[in-house]
C-alpha positions in Angstrom: -21.5 -23.0 -2.5 -20.2 -21.2 1.1 -17.8 -23.4 2.0 -13.6 -23.0 2.2 -11.2 -25.6 1.3 -11.1 -27.9 4.1 -8.8 -30.6 5.3 -11.8 -33.2 4.0 -11.6 -31.5 0.4 -7.5 -31.9 0.3 -8.5 -36.2 1.9 -11.2 -36.6 -1.1 -8.3 -34.9 -3.9 -6.0 -37.4 -3.1 -8.1 -40.2 -2.2 -11.1 -40.1 -4.4 -13.0 -40.8 -0.8 -14.6 -37.7 1.4 -13.9 -38.7 4.7 -16.7 -37.8 7.3 -14.1 -35.4 9.8 -15.1 -32.2 11.7 -14.6 -29.4 9.6 -10.8 -27.5 9.2 -10.8 -24.5 7.4 -6.9 -24.6 4.8 -6.2 -21.0 4.4 -3.8 -20.8 1.2 -0.5 -23.4 0.7 3.3 -22.4 1.0 5.9 -24.5 0.1 8.7 -22.3 2.5 7.9 -22.3 5.7 8.6 -18.8 6.4 5.4 -17.7 3.8 3.3 -20.4 6.3 0.1 -18.3 7.5 -1.9 -19.7 10.4 -4.3 -22.4 9.1 -2.1 -22.7 6.2 -1.0 -26.3 4.0 2.9 -26.4 3.9 4.1 -28.8 1.0 7.5 -30.5 2.1 9.4 -30.6 -1.5 12.7 -32.3 -1.7 14.9 -29.7 -4.0 18.3 -30.2 -5.1 19.7 -28.3 -2.2 16.9 -28.1 0.4 14.5 -30.8 1.9 10.9 -29.2 3.2 10.7 -32.0 5.1 13.5 -30.5 7.2 11.2 -27.3 7.9 7.4 -28.9 8.6 7.7 -28.5 12.6 9.0 -24.9 12.1 6.1 -24.9 9.9 3.5 -26.5 12.2 5.0 -23.4 14.8 4.1 -20.6 12.3 0.3 -22.5 12.1 0.0 -24.8 9.6 -2.6 -27.1 10.6 -1.2 -29.9 7.4 1.4 -30.9 5.7 2.0 -32.7 2.9 4.8 -34.9 3.5 6.2 -37.4 0.8 8.6 -39.6 3.5 7.9 -39.9 7.0 9.9 -37.7 9.3 13.0 -38.5 11.8 10.6 -36.9 14.1 7.1 -36.9 14.0 5.6 -33.6 13.9 1.9 -34.4 14.0 -0.3 -37.3 13.4 0.2 -39.4 10.1 -2.1 -39.7 7.9 -1.6 -42.4 5.2 -2.6 -40.9 1.7 -1.0 -43.5 -0.8 -2.5 -45.7 -3.3 -3.8 -49.0 -1.3 -2.8 -47.6 2.1 -5.9 -45.5 2.4 -8.2 -46.9 4.9 -10.8 -44.3 5.4 -10.8 -41.9 8.3 -14.1 -40.5 10.2 -14.4 -39.0 13.9 -12.7 -36.3 15.5 -8.9 -35.5 13.7 -7.3 -32.2 15.5 -4.7 -30.1 13.7 -1.7 -30.5 13.1 -1.3 -33.8 10.9 0.8 -34.9 8.1 -0.3 -35.7 5.1 1.9 -38.7 3.2 1.2 -39.1 -0.4 4.0 -40.3 -3.6 4.6 -37.0 -4.3 4.3 -33.9 -2.5 4.1 -31.4 -5.6 1.7 -33.6 -7.7 -0.1 -33.9 -5.3 -0.6 -30.4 -4.6 -1.6 -30.3 -8.3 -4.1 -32.7 -7.6 -5.3 -30.4 -4.7 -5.6 -27.7 -7.3 -7.2 -29.1 -10.0 -10.1 -30.5 -7.3 -10.7 -27.4 -5.5 -10.7 -24.9 -8.7 -13.5 -28.0 -10.1 -16.0 -27.0 -7.1 -15.9 -23.2 -8.0 -17.8 -21.0 -9.8 -15.2 -18.5 -11.2 -13.9 -16.9 -14.2 -10.3 -18.2 -14.9 -8.0 -15.9 -17.1 -5.1 -17.1 -17.8 -2.1 -15.0 -19.1 1.1 -16.2 -20.8 3.2 -14.5 -23.7 7.3 -14.1 -23.9 7.4 -10.5 -22.5 4.9 -8.2 -19.9 2.7 -11.1 -18.5 2.9 -9.3 -14.6 2.5 -6.6 -15.7 -0.9 -7.5 -18.0 -1.7 -9.5 -15.2 -1.9 -6.4 -13.2 -3.6 -4.4 -15.5 -6.1 -7.1 -15.9 -6.8 -8.0 -12.9 -7.2 -3.9 -11.9 -9.8 -3.5 -14.4 -11.3 -6.6 -14.0 -11.6 -4.9 -9.8 -13.6 -2.8 -11.0 -16.7 -4.4 -11.0 -16.0 -8.9 -9.8 -14.3 -10.0 -6.8 -11.2 -10.6 -8.6 -7.5 -13.0 -7.4 -4.5 -12.5 -9.2 -1.8 -14.2 -9.3 0.7 -14.0 -6.8 4.8 -11.9 -7.5 5.4 -14.3 -10.6 4.4 -17.9 -9.0 3.5 -18.7 -13.2 4.8 -22.7 -13.3 3.9 -26.4 -11.9 4.0 -24.9 -8.5 3.0 -21.4 -8.2 -0.6 -22.2 -9.8 -1.7 -24.3 -7.5 -0.7 -22.7 -4.6 -2.0 -19.7 -6.0 -5.5 -22.0 -6.7 -5.6 -22.8 -3.5 -6.0 -18.8 -2.7 -9.0 -18.7 -3.9 -12.6 -18.6 -1.9 -16.4 -19.4 -2.9 -16.2 -15.4 -3.0 -13.7 -15.0 -6.1 -15.7 -14.0 -9.0 -12.7 -13.9 -11.4 -8.9 -15.3 -11.3 -5.7 -13.9 -13.0 -3.6 -16.5 -13.5 0.2 -16.0 -14.9 1.6 -19.1 -16.9 4.7 -19.1 -17.9 6.6 -21.6 -20.5 10.0 -23.3 -20.5 9.3 -26.9 -22.3 6.1 -27.9 -24.0 3.3 -29.7 -22.6 4.1 -27.2 -19.5 1.3 -24.8 -20.3 -0.7 -27.5 -21.3 -0.6 -28.4 -18.0 -1.4 -25.7 -16.5 -4.7 -25.5 -18.0 -5.4 -28.7 -17.0 -5.5 -27.6 -13.5 -6.9 -23.8 -13.6 -9.6 -24.5 -16.6 -8.8 -21.2 -18.4 -11.6 -20.1 -20.6 -10.0 -16.5 -21.8 -6.3 -16.9 -22.8 -4.7 -13.9 -23.1 -1.1 -14.2 -25.8 0.6 -11.2 -25.2 3.9 -12.2 -27.7 6.5 -14.4 -28.7 10.0 -13.6 -28.0 13.5 -15.3 -27.6 13.4 -15.3 -24.0 14.4 -19.2 -22.3 15.3 -19.8 -26.3 18.0 -21.3 -24.6 16.2 -24.3 -23.2 12.7 -23.9 -25.3 15.1 -23.7 -29.0 13.2 -21.5 -31.8 10.5 -18.8 -31.9 8.7 -21.4 -33.3 9.0 -23.6 -30.1 8.2 -21.1 -28.0 5.3 -20.6 -29.8 4.2 -23.8 -29.7 4.1 -24.3 -26.8 2.8 -20.9 -25.7 0.1 -21.4 -27.9 -1.5 -25.0 -25.8 -3.2 -22.3 -24.0 -5.4 -21.6 -26.5 -5.6 -25.0 -27.4 -6.9 -25.7 -23.5 -10.1 -23.4 -23.9 -13.9 -24.1 -24.4 -15.2 -23.1 -27.6 -17.4 -20.4 -28.0 -18.8 -18.6 -26.9 -17.6 -19.5 -23.6 -13.7 -19.7 -24.2 -12.6 -16.5 -25.9 -8.9 -16.1 -27.3 -7.7 -13.1 -26.6 -4.6 -12.5 -29.4 -1.2 -9.9 -30.0 -2.4 -9.1 -34.0 1.0 -7.3 -34.0 2.4 -10.0 -33.6 2.6 -13.1 -36.1 3.0 -15.9 -33.9 -0.1 -15.1 -31.9 -2.1 -14.1 -34.5 -2.2 -16.9 -36.7 -3.1 -18.9 -33.3 -6.5 -18.6 -34.7 -6.4 -22.1 -36.3 -5.6 -23.4 -33.1 -8.9 -22.6 -30.9 -11.9 -23.5 -30.5 -12.6 -20.8 -28.6 -14.1 -17.4 -29.8 -10.9 -15.2 -31.1 -10.1 -11.1 -29.8 -7.6 -9.4 -31.8 -5.6 -6.2 -30.3 -3.6 -4.6 -31.9 -2.2 -1.3 -33.4 -3.6 -2.5 -36.7 -7.5 -0.8 -37.9 -8.0 -5.1 -38.8 -7.7 -5.5 -35.5 -11.1 -5.8 -32.9 -9.2 -3.8 -30.4 -6.4 -0.8 -31.5 -4.9 2.1 -30.8 -3.6 5.3 -32.3 -1.6 8.5 -31.6 0.6 6.8 -29.1 2.0 9.7 -27.3 4.6 8.9 -24.7 5.2 11.3 -21.8 8.0 10.0 -20.2 7.2 9.2 -16.0 4.2 10.5 -16.8 2.9 7.7 -18.5 1.7 7.8 -22.4 -1.8 9.3 -23.9 -3.5 6.6 -26.7 -6.3 6.3 -29.0 -8.6 3.6 -28.9 -10.9 1.7 -31.7 -13.3 -0.8 -30.9 -16.3 -1.4 -33.6 -18.0 2.6 -34.1 -16.7 4.1 -30.5 -13.3 6.0 -29.8 -12.0 7.1 -26.9 -9.1 9.1 -25.8 -7.3 8.2 -22.8 -4.3 8.4 -20.9 -2.5 6.5 -18.3 -0.3 5.9 -16.0 2.4 2.6 -17.8 5.1 4.2 -18.9 6.8 4.0 -22.3 5.2 3.4 -25.6 5.4 -0.1 -25.2 2.7 0.4 -22.6 -0.1 0.4 -25.6 0.4 -2.9 -25.6 -0.7 -3.8 -22.1 -3.5 -1.2 -22.3 -5.3 -2.7 -25.0 -5.2 -6.7 -23.2 -6.3 -5.3 -20.1 -9.3 -2.7 -21.8 -9.1 -6.4 -24.1 -10.3 -8.5 -21.0 -13.1 -5.9 -19.7 -14.8 -5.4 -23.4 -15.2 -9.1 -23.7 -16.4 -9.7 -20.1 -19.4 -6.9 -20.0 -17.5 -4.3 -18.3 -18.4 -1.0 -19.9 -15.7 1.6 -20.4 -16.2 3.8 -17.6 -14.8 0.9 -15.7 -12.4 -0.3 -18.3 -10.6 2.9 -18.2 -11.1 3.9 -14.8 -9.0 0.8 -13.6 -6.3 1.2 -15.9 -6.2 5.1 -14.3 -5.6 3.1 -11.1 -3.4 1.0 -12.8 -0.1 -0.2 -10.7 1.1 -2.7 -13.5 4.8 -0.7 -14.0 5.2 -3.5 -11.2 9.1 -3.7 -12.3 11.0 0.1 -13.7 11.0 1.8 -10.7 12.4 6.0 -11.7 14.9 6.9 -8.3 17.2 10.1 -7.6 20.4 10.0 -7.2 21.2 12.4 -4.2 22.9 14.7 -6.8 19.8 14.5 -8.7 20.3 12.4 -12.2 17.4 10.4 -12.9 17.9 6.4 -12.4 15.4 3.9 -14.2 16.3 1.0 -12.3 15.1 -1.6 -14.7 16.6 -4.4 -13.4 14.6 -7.5 -12.4 14.9 -9.1 -16.6 15.8 -8.6 -20.3 15.0 -10.1 -23.2 16.3 -7.8 -26.7 12.4 -7.2 -26.7 12.4 -5.7 -23.0 15.6 -3.4 -23.2 14.4 -1.6 -26.7 11.1 -1.5 -24.9 13.0 0.1 -22.3 15.4 2.4 -24.9 12.5 3.8 -26.3 11.2 5.0 -22.4 14.8 6.6 -22.3 14.4 8.6 -25.1 11.3 9.9 -24.6 13.4 11.5 -21.6 15.2 15.0 -21.3 18.9 15.4 -20.9 22.1 13.5 -21.3 20.7 9.7 -21.9 22.6 7.1 -20.6 23.0 3.8 -20.7 23.8 0.8 -18.8 23.6 -2.6 -20.6 24.7 -5.6 -19.4 24.5 -9.7 -20.6 20.9 -10.3 -21.8 21.0 -14.7 -20.8 18.9 -17.4 -22.4 18.6 -16.7 -25.5 20.3 -19.7 -27.4 20.3 -19.4 -31.0 19.2 -15.7 -31.2 22.2 -14.3 -28.8 24.1 -12.5 -31.2 20.9 -11.3 -33.0 18.9 -10.1 -30.2 22.5 -7.9 -28.5 23.2 -6.8 -31.8 19.9 -5.5 -32.6 19.9 -3.9 -28.9 23.2 -2.0 -29.2 21.7 -0.6 -33.1 19.3 0.2 -30.9 20.8 2.2 -28.0 22.7 4.1 -31.0 19.9 5.4 -32.3 18.5 6.8 -28.4 21.3 7.3 -26.3 24.1 9.7 -25.7 26.5 7.4 -23.5 26.3 3.4 -24.2 27.8 2.0 -20.6 27.7 -1.8 -21.1 28.4 -5.2 -19.0 29.6 -8.3 -19.3 31.2 -10.7 -21.7 27.9 -11.1 -24.1 27.3 -7.0 -23.8 30.7 -6.6 -25.5 28.4 -7.6 -28.6 26.3 -4.5 -28.0 29.0 -2.3 -27.5 30.2 -3.2 -30.6 27.0 -2.7 -32.7 26.7 0.4 -31.6 30.2 1.3 -32.7 29.1 -0.2 -36.0 26.3 1.7 -36.4 27.7 5.2 -35.4 27.7 6.0 -32.2 31.4 7.6 -31.4 34.3 5.7 -29.7 34.7 7.7 -26.7 31.6 7.5 -25.5 31.1 4.0 -25.1 32.5 2.0 -22.1 33.1 -1.7 -21.6 33.2 -3.2 -18.4 33.6 -6.6 -17.2 34.0 -5.5 -12.8 31.6 -4.0 -11.0 33.0 -2.2 -9.0 35.2 -0.7 -11.7 31.1 0.6 -13.2 29.9 2.1 -10.5 32.7 3.5 -10.1 32.9 5.0 -13.3 29.4 6.4 -13.1 29.6 7.6 -9.9 33.0 9.9 -11.0 30.6 11.2 -14.4 26.8 11.1 -14.5 25.6 14.4 -13.2 22.1 15.8 -12.4 21.1 16.9 -16.0 22.0 12.6 -16.2 18.5 9.9 -17.4 20.0 6.4 -16.3 18.5 3.2 -17.6 19.7 0.3 -15.8 18.7 -3.1 -17.8 20.1 -6.5 -18.0 19.5 -10.2 -16.8 18.2 -10.8 -13.4 21.4 -12.8 -12.3 24.0 -10.3 -13.2 22.6 -8.3 -10.2 22.8 -4.9 -11.9 20.6 -3.7 -8.5 23.3 -3.2 -6.3 24.5 -0.7 -9.6 21.5 1.5 -8.3 21.6 0.8 -4.8 25.1 2.2 -4.8 24.8 5.3 -7.1 21.7 6.0 -5.0 23.8 6.2 -1.6 27.1 7.0 -3.4 26.5 10.0 -4.6 
């Protein structure tokens, strides 16, 4: 197949009838009129605060050739095609852009179109899910596969019932692989994403406590994440790549018809690693074992916890038939360390900006990286949100580890008080534990007390906006 996605495809997906019309190529889809590109499909979504229907005209000005709408516009911006059940009467002849396509629900229509397009394409889809590390894993896998195959990866963290279909509509017949991140909030969500994307390979990272407030227990989270392996086709086409070190993930072997490939730090795994050595900001060294092969590898990913990212990407390479040369080259070229950024303050202090988000698992991993660095180690840790029943346990676990790693602990937020308390109970002296609930006061303290010998980790849930702390220290020092 050589055709690109067209307006005829979209109408066939929505109505079941393929119109005989002039070709109108659709480049990709967008739900934000500011992100529309020429030839794009604009999906007008009625949100809680913003109605996308108010921006259809702007989308057409930006070059969109079609828009999905679920109610007629106050000021018609284009020819209207009514694709609702019972209203569609067919279409023949010439259709000029732009057009509005009226549907009952624009999100469902987007999903229907994405599922239709996925089924017209011949490619391998890799689904990636887990509580921590989805984006870095996706990046590393895509970099490895790209050594041989034309590979598309999810943009940013577009991993939900809207984001995944948007990514699928970026696919062309020239793509051989797609690496799609799959997020989870409620049971059934990943099953729906799999029904749209039809993954043949499922990569399970871990089952943590992030989003437990909405999802419930770790058992509920495991049940939801495991929908990915349940959706895989039977072996040999389907492959479930499972984390042997996580008991929740390891047990998913019983929930899939696919071939199971384990990775981890134990020799019982199909692919395992040992001799893991963190080299600070220079990356990590490790030894990989697969069957009778042993390789020594150095990769630029930061922190010893990155060994599992390496293992996941290497596992995909192995099951998809890549050579070790291709796998290692992909790992060494990988830019998977997207969110943790190392910057220097003007006085020379090293700041690790890991402010994108925080869960107990990711904070512990960041503290392990801090431990590898020279100088006075300062942990600036904020509240971890959405932990539900694991809130106290998660914060206290982080506090105990901070007491082992950091010379100075600075906490921000009401929940982070649990981190400070736990650190003191673990033996950290009161004089080096500083608690703040006002960001300006915390910035002022850091600005006054940091030295050129310090390595500073800044981490907390995204809504705390601790990135402002990093920006202020860079500018003010």
